[in-house]
C-alpha positions, 0 to 999 in steps of 0.5 A: 064740139064732140069728138064722135058723130051721132049714129043716125047721120047719113054722112059727113059734109065739108065746105069746099075752098072758095065756096059754091059747093060742098063735098059729101061722103055717104053710103047713100046713092045721091042723084039729081041736079047739082050732085056729081059723083066724084068717087064711087066705092064703099063710101061714095063722095059727091060734089054738091052745089049749095042749092042741092045741099039745101034740099038734101038737108031737108031729107037727110041728117049730115054731120058737118066736118070742120078742119082747122090748122 
């Protein structure tokens, strides 16, 4: 577990409470079934279903963000 993310990552991903979907932060513009833009700006935030995330992982590299208490 390193403190820095690799430079070639397309964005960061965090798993939502209760499962069923992920939250993705990226500068890319994502579109498609199962992808909903939650907040647009310099860094876009998306809500992505599990199935859509499987497809995105094949196209792009993402860093997984894990938050511990």
